[in-house]
C-alpha positions in Angstrom: 0.0 0.0 0.0 1.1 3.5 -0.7 0.4 4.6 2.9 2.7 2.0 4.3 5.7 3.5 2.4 5.2 6.9 4.0 3.8 6.1 7.4 7.0 7.2 9.2 7.3 10.4 7.2 6.0 14.0 7.4 3.9 15.7 4.8 5.5 18.6 3.0 3.3 20.7 0.8 5.0 22.0 -2.3 5.6 25.8 -2.2 3.3 26.5 -5.1 0.4 24.4 -3.5 -1.2 26.7 -1.0 -4.0 25.7 1.3 -6.9 28.1 1.7 -9.3 27.5 4.5 -13.1 27.7 4.1 -16.1 27.2 6.3 -17.4 24.1 4.6 -14.8 23.3 2.0 -11.2 24.2 1.9 -9.0 24.3 -1.2 -5.5 23.8 -2.4 -4.4 26.3 -5.0 -1.9 24.8 -7.4 -0.3 28.1 -8.6 1.8 26.4 -11.3 -0.9 24.3 -12.9 -3.5 27.0 -12.3 -5.9 24.6 -10.5 -8.1 24.9 -7.5 -9.1 21.6 -5.9 -11.5 21.5 -3.0 -11.8 19.1 -0.1 -14.0 19.0 3.0 -12.7 21.3 5.7 -12.9 18.5 8.3 -9.7 17.2 6.8 -7.8 20.5 7.3 -6.6 19.7 10.8 -5.5 16.3 9.6 -3.4 18.0 6.9 -1.9 20.4 9.5 -1.1 17.6 11.9 0.6 15.6 9.2 3.0 18.5 8.6 4.1 18.4 12.2 3.9 14.7 13.0 4.4 11.4 11.1 1.6 10.0 9.0 1.5 6.9 11.3 1.0 9.1 14.4 -1.8 11.0 12.8 -3.5 7.8 11.6 -3.2 6.3 15.1 -5.4 9.1 16.5 -8.4 8.1 14.4 -11.5 7.3 16.4 -12.3 4.1 14.5 -11.2 2.1 11.5 -13.6 3.9 9.1 -12.1 7.2 10.1 -8.6 5.8 9.7 -9.5 4.6 6.2 -10.9 8.0 5.2 -7.7 9.7 6.5 -5.6 7.3 4.5 -7.6 8.0 1.4 -7.1 11.7 1.9 -3.3 11.2 2.1 -3.5 9.1 -1.1 -5.5 11.9 -2.8 -2.8 14.4 -1.9 -0.1 12.1 -3.4 -2.1 11.4 -6.6 -2.7 15.2 -7.2 1.1 15.8 -6.6 0.5 18.4 -4.0 2.9 17.0 -1.5 6.0 15.0 -0.9 7.0 13.1 2.2 10.2 13.2 4.1 11.7 12.3 7.5 12.1 16.1 8.2 9.2 18.4 8.6 9.1 21.7 6.9 12.0 21.2 4.6 10.2 23.0 1.7 10.3 26.7 1.9 7.2 28.7 1.3 6.8 31.4 -1.4 7.5 34.9 0.0 4.3 36.8 0.2 4.2 40.1 -1.6 2.9 41.9 -4.7 3.8 45.0 -6.6 3.7 46.4 -10.1 5.8 49.0 -11.9 3.0 51.5 -12.3 0.7 53.8 -10.3 -2.4 52.4 -12.1 -2.4 49.0 -13.7 -5.8 48.8 -15.3 -8.6 51.2 -16.4 -12.2 50.9 -17.5 -13.8 53.5 -19.8 -17.5 53.4 -20.4 -19.3 54.9 -23.5 -23.0 55.5 -24.0 -24.3 58.8 -25.3 -21.3 61.1 -24.6 -18.0 61.2 -26.4 -14.8 61.2 -24.3 -11.4 63.0 -24.9 -9.5 59.8 -25.6 -6.3 61.6 -26.6 -6.2 63.2 -23.1 -7.2 60.0 -21.4 -4.5 57.8 -23.0 -1.9 60.6 -22.4 -2.8 60.6 -18.7 -2.9 56.8 -18.4 0.5 56.7 -20.0 1.8 58.9 -17.2 0.4 56.5 -14.7 2.0 53.5 -16.4 -1.4 51.9 -17.1 -1.0 48.5 -18.8 -4.6 47.2 -19.5 -7.6 49.2 -20.6 -11.2 48.0 -21.0 -13.5 50.1 -23.2 -17.2 49.2 -22.9 -19.7 50.6 -25.4 -23.3 50.4 -24.4 -24.6 52.1 -27.5 -23.3 52.6 -31.1 -22.0 56.1 -30.5 -18.8 55.2 -32.4 -18.5 53.2 -35.6 -15.9 50.4 -35.9 -13.7 52.8 -37.9 -13.9 55.3 -35.1 -13.1 52.7 -32.5 -10.0 51.8 -34.5 -9.0 55.5 -34.4 -9.4 55.5 -30.6 -7.3 52.3 -30.3 -4.6 54.0 -32.3 -4.3 56.7 -29.7 -2.9 54.1 -27.2 0.0 53.2 -29.4 3.4 54.2 -28.1 2.0 54.5 -24.6 2.3 52.2 -21.5 -0.9 50.4 -22.6 -0.2 46.8 -23.5 -3.6 45.5 -24.2 -7.2 46.8 -24.8 -10.3 44.7 -24.2 -13.4 45.9 -26.1 -17.1 45.5 -25.5 -19.1 46.8 -28.4 -22.8 46.8 -29.2 -23.9 44.8 -32.2 -24.2 46.8 -35.4 -26.2 45.0 -38.1 -24.5 47.0 -40.8 -21.0 45.7 -39.7 -20.2 42.3 -41.2 -18.6 39.7 -39.0 -15.5 39.7 -41.3 -14.9 43.3 -40.3 -14.6 42.3 -36.6 -12.2 39.5 -37.4 -10.1 41.8 -39.6 -10.1 44.4 -36.8 -8.7 42.1 -34.1 -6.2 40.7 -36.6 -4.9 44.1 -37.6 -4.8 45.6 -34.2 -2.1 43.8 -32.0 -3.0 45.9 -29.0 -6.6 44.6 -29.0 -6.6 41.5 -26.7 -10.3 40.6 -26.9 -13.5 41.7 -28.5 -17.0 41.0 -27.3 -20.1 42.0 -29.2 -23.2 42.3 -27.0 -26.9 42.5 -28.1 -26.2 40.1 -31.0 -29.1 38.2 -32.6 -27.2 35.0 -32.1 -24.5 33.5 -29.9 -21.3 33.0 -31.9 -17.5 32.8 -31.5 -15.1 33.7 -34.2 -11.5 32.6 -33.7 -8.4 33.9 -35.4 -4.9 32.5 -34.8 -1.4 33.8 -35.3 1.7 31.7 -36.0 -0.3 28.6 -37.1 -3.7 27.7 -38.5 -4.3 25.2 -35.8 -5.9 26.8 -32.7 -4.3 24.3 -30.3 -0.8 25.0 -31.7 -1.1 28.7 -32.4 1.2 31.1 -30.6 -1.6 33.7 -30.2 -5.4 33.1 -30.3 -7.9 35.9 -30.4 -11.6 35.6 -30.2 -14.5 37.7 -31.3 -17.4 36.6 -29.0 -21.0 37.6 -30.0 -23.5 37.3 -27.2 -27.2 37.9 -27.0 -27.0 39.7 -23.6 -28.3 43.2 -23.9 -25.7 45.2 -21.9 -27.1 48.8 -21.7 -25.2 50.1 -18.7 -22.6 49.4 -16.0 -25.3 47.7 -13.9 -24.6 44.4 -15.6 -21.3 44.2 -13.7 -20.6 42.5 -10.4 -22.0 39.0 -11.0 -19.9 36.3 -9.3 -20.5 32.7 -10.4 -18.4 29.6 -10.7 -17.7 30.4 -14.4 -15.7 33.6 -13.5 -13.8 32.2 -10.5 -10.4 31.8 -12.2 -7.5 29.8 -10.8 -4.9 32.5 -10.3 -1.2 32.8 -11.1 1.1 33.3 -8.1 1.2 37.0 -8.7 -2.6 37.3 -8.9 -3.0 35.0 -5.8 -1.0 37.3 -3.6 -2.5 40.4 -5.1 -6.0 39.0 -4.2 -4.8 38.1 -0.7 -3.2 41.5 0.0 -5.5 43.9 -1.9 -8.9 44.1 -3.4 -8.9 41.9 -6.4 -11.2 44.2 -8.5 -10.2 47.7 -7.5 -6.5 47.5 -6.7 -4.5 49.9 -9.0 -7.7 50.5 -11.1 -9.2 53.8 -12.3 -12.4 54.2 -14.3 -14.3 56.8 -16.3 -18.0 56.3 -16.5 -20.4 57.0 -19.4 -20.8 60.6 -18.2 -17.1 61.2 -18.1 -16.8 61.1 -14.3 -13.7 59.5 -12.6 -14.5 56.6 -10.2 -12.8 53.6 -8.7 -15.4 51.6 -10.7 -18.1 52.9 -13.0 -20.7 51.1 -10.9 -19.6 52.8 -7.6 -21.3 55.9 -6.3 -18.3 58.0 -5.3 -16.9 60.2 -8.1 -13.7 62.3 -8.2 -14.4 64.9 -10.9 -14.8 64.9 -14.6 -11.9 63.6 -16.7 -11.8 66.8 -18.8 -11.4 69.0 -15.7 -9.6 66.8 -13.1 -6.3 65.1 -13.5 -6.3 61.3 -13.4 -2.9 61.4 -11.9 -4.0 63.6 -9.0 -7.1 61.4 -8.4 -5.0 58.2 -8.3 -2.7 59.7 -5.6 -5.6 60.7 -3.3 -6.0 58.6 -0.1 -9.8 58.7 -0.5 -9.5 57.1 -3.9 -6.9 54.5 -2.9 -8.8 53.4 0.2 -10.9 50.9 -1.8 -7.7 49.2 -2.9 -7.2 47.8 0.6 -10.6 46.1 1.2 -9.3 42.6 0.8 -11.3 39.4 1.0 -10.0 38.5 4.5 -11.9 41.4 6.0 -15.2 41.1 4.0 -18.1 39.3 5.7 -18.7 35.8 4.4 -15.9 36.2 1.9 -13.4 35.6 4.7 -14.9 32.1 5.1 -14.9 31.3 1.4 -12.3 29.0 -0.1 -12.5 30.8 -3.4 -11.6 34.2 -2.0 -8.2 34.5 -3.6 -9.5 33.5 -7.0 -12.4 35.9 -7.0 -12.2 39.5 -8.1 -14.9 40.7 -5.7 -17.3 43.6 -6.1 -17.7 46.7 -3.9 -20.3 48.4 -6.0 -23.2 46.0 -5.3 -23.3 44.8 -1.7 -25.8 42.8 0.5 -25.7 45.7 2.9 -25.2 49.0 0.9 -24.3 50.8 4.1 -21.4 48.4 5.0 -18.3 48.6 2.8 -17.2 45.2 4.1 -20.5 43.4 3.2 -20.6 40.4 0.9 -21.1 41.1 -2.8 -24.8 41.3 -3.6 -24.5 39.3 -6.8 -22.4 36.4 -5.5 -24.0 33.1 -5.9 -21.8 31.1 -3.6 -22.6 30.0 0.0 -19.3 29.2 1.8 -21.3 27.6 4.7 -22.9 24.9 2.5 -20.3 24.8 -0.2 -22.9 25.3 -3.0 -23.5 27.7 -5.9 -27.0 29.0 -6.7 -28.4 27.6 -9.9 -25.4 25.4 -10.5 -25.0 21.7 -10.7 -23.0 21.1 -7.4 -22.0 17.6 -8.7 -19.7 19.3 -11.2 -17.6 20.9 -8.4 -14.5 18.8 -8.0 -13.4 17.7 -4.6 -11.3 14.9 -3.2 -14.3 12.6 -2.6 -15.4 12.8 -6.2 -11.9 12.3 -7.4 -11.5 9.2 -5.2 -14.5 7.6 -6.8 -13.1 8.3 -10.3 -15.1 11.3 -11.4 -12.9 14.1 -12.5 -15.6 16.8 -13.0 -14.9 20.5 -13.1 -11.9 22.0 -11.4 -13.6 25.0 -9.6 
């Protein structure tokens, strides 16, 4: 048996496999493989004990043979998932040093468009001063044609901006081929979503190879039926947008707010906000400096509302893989309230309107069902 060979050894978690405790379920974040695998939180103390004592000693404290067998199966699961190694010395694997930083004052920005035009030349000039790397432009109406959007994108060239994500409203006069040609000819455009489309459709273009699985770069034009008319569509948290993080994103989410940290936004009216959906504003972008706003303590305060201080979120095993939302809260008067549009209950380990059987945990894996890696 596998357990017999390691019974006199200690468990050592690999440095890139980090345990995150939750109320009902806990999780191991594999930061190299970008996986999150859940297991019942009742096994958390067993895992902690096995890092300080031998496997045999931990198993000997089982209340009965059934409990001992379950513990042994849990250790086997950890081995099979390659989360641990076993040694005669406890704690021989160093942990990853916790920390996060970025070489910029603002890392990402959201710009909303509806009925009023913005001064994009000034906006990109100011974002360049801030070192902004990623910009999302969301168009809720067809104020700009695709050709005009191309001209806006061109203003970001030779600035700090490395990628632009676009959300455009469907234009029946614009052929699908024009969208594909647009993303192919604009290297800075990292993604394009067309909302209010009459049909759901995904157009894929590849670079470096005709085969999508082997291409060096893959870009997608995604057409969705959802009618997105304002910033109020934002803030929904479901299993589909809980993304296994990289090491950098994991520590950013643990130390800062995953949505608002180093972010600045301009709403459809031209007002500067932390997020277009939030109520607090800091002046109009044509009259107020983005640089000055980004340095204000009042503006930066939202960056530090991390998941470990948010009610319910602090008991959730997904908290370092979730971007959070401070615009729509269960208690609008409490800045530390759970996101209103979150569909997960950390105390039952279930998602609203979701097939809970698809959520992978160690019990399902043990019985041979791989399922979905949450």
